[in-house]
C-alpha positions as CSV (number, residue, x, y, z in Angstrom):
1,Y,-17.3,10.6,5.9
2,Y,-14.9,7.7,5.2
3,D,-11.3,8.5,4.3
4,I,-9.9,5.3,2.8
5,T,-6.4,6.8,2.7
6,D,-6.4,7.7,6.4
7,D,-8.1,4.4,7.2
8,S,-5.2,2.4,5.8
9,V,-2.8,4.4,8.0
10,G,-5.1,3.7,10.9
11,I,-5.8,7.3,11.8
12,H,-9.5,7.5,11.3
13,T,-9.9,3.8,12.0
14,G,-11.4,4.7,15.4
15,S,-14.0,6.9,13.8
16,N,-15.0,4.1,11.5
17,I,-15.2,1.6,14.4
18,W,-17.7,3.9,16.2
19,K,-20.0,3.8,13.2
20,S,-19.5,0.1,12.8
21,I,-20.3,-0.7,16.4
22,P,-24.0,-0.7,17.2
23,L,-25.2,2.6,18.9
24,T,-26.2,0.7,22.0
25,T,-23.3,1.2,24.3
26,T,-21.8,4.2,22.6
27,S,-25.2,5.9,22.2
28,T,-24.2,8.7,24.5
29,S,-20.6,9.0,23.3
30,T,-21.7,8.7,19.7
31,T,-23.7,11.9,20.0
32,T,-20.6,13.9,20.8
33,S,-18.3,11.8,18.7
34,T,-20.5,12.1,15.6
35,S,-20.8,15.8,16.0
36,T,-17.0,16.2,16.1
37,T,-16.4,13.7,13.3
38,T,-19.1,15.2,11.0
39,T,-17.6,18.7,11.6
């Protein structure tokens, strides 16, 4: 789920950053974040 159009605007940039950042610190947050993003 990567919208290049929205990414250029910087709307979904945060979502992409979560996937880019290792799931070490955001391991707990990613679980909820991923579910919302995937949905």
